[in-house]
N, C-alpha and C positions, 0 to 999 in steps of 0.2 A: 228471797233466800240470800239472809246473812250467814254468812261461814267465808271460812279463809281454803281455798287451795291453794295448793303448792306441790310440784314436781323440781325433779334435777338428777344431777349425773356428774361422776367424777371417774376419771379417767387417769391413773400413775403405770409409767412408766419409771424400772428400773432396769439399768445396764450398765453394771462395773462402778465406773465411777462417776455417771450421768446419769440423773435420775429428775424425771419430771413430769410433771401433771396438768388436767385440766379440769375445769368444770365449770360450771352454769345450773343456776338454782330459778327457777317461776315462782311468783306468786301472785297470789290474785284474791284480793280482803275487799270484805266489804263489812264494815264496821256501823252500826248505831249509837244515838244516843236518843232519849225520851223525856218528854220533860213535863210533868203536867202540875202545874202548882197553884196555889191559894195564897195568896197575899195579904192582910191588912193593912192598909193607907193609917194613921192613928188620925190621922187630919181633921176628916168626916167619917172614920168610921164604914168607909165603901171596901173592895176587895177586889182585885186584882187576880183575876184568872184567866191565867196562863197555861196555855200546849205548843210545845213543840217539839218536836221533830225531826232530828239531822242525819243522815248518813253521810258516811266517807267511804266510799269505793276505790280500790288504789291498786293498779299492777307495778310489779318490781322484776326486773331481771337484770343479775347477776352474772358477769364473767371474769374467771378469775386462772390462772396459769402460771408457769413458774418453770424454772430448770437450777438445779443445785450441782454442782460439780465438782469431786473431792481431787486436789491437784495431790495433798499428799495426807494423813492422816490429822495431822496437824492443822492443815491447810483448806478450804475450802472457796470458794463462791457462792453467792447464790444471786438470783433476780424474779423478782417477785411484780405482776403486775395486778389490777383488779379493778372491772368496769362495772360502775351501778346505772341501771337508768333507770326513772322512776315515772308512774302517770298518776297523779292525788289527785282527785276532785271531791268537792263536797255541795250539795244539796240543803236546804233548811226551810222546815214550815216554822213561823213561827203566828200562833193566833192569840190575843190576846184582848180578853174584856174587865173594862171597868163596873161591877154589879157595884151600884148604890141603892140603900135601901134606908125609907122614910116613912114614917110613919103616923100620919094623919086620927088625929082623933076626933071625931065626927060629934055634936050634940045628939045625945040620942041613946037608939041601942046596939046602932050600925058602926062601924071600925073599919076604917082602909087599909087599908097596907100598900105603900107605893113603892116599887121596884123598878129601877131606869136601869139597865143594861147600857151602856155608852161602847162602843164599837167601830174602831177604824176605819170600816169599811161601810158600815151602813147608818152611824150613826147613830142618835138616841132611839131608845122602844122602850115605851111605859107599860106595864102590866099594873091593873087594879085588883088586884084577887079581893072579894070579901069577907072578912071574919067578924064572925056573932058573938 
């Protein structure tokens, strides 16, 4: 499931000349990218078929706190502090195939279409469908 979940709260207190706050925010995200492309390689007219899928899960905790003291109507002092903690990870699967198509004309009425698929995992595989 690819979604974003978020929750948080904010506490404020005002007491005459002193104001303070505290807040907390939590975020849980899981984003993804999907790539499906086919590119023709101009040098030999082969095709690069690429499929990639990447996920980006992350967690974030944010804390903030502060105080404001009014000494007079024209003078105040503020203090603010913030903390943020992140846990980001990514995972990617990438599958690439190079597809080479060669047409071999044979004498007579039967022609063969030779299709070779080159993969980094299995090596080369050739298919010989008959074209009449």
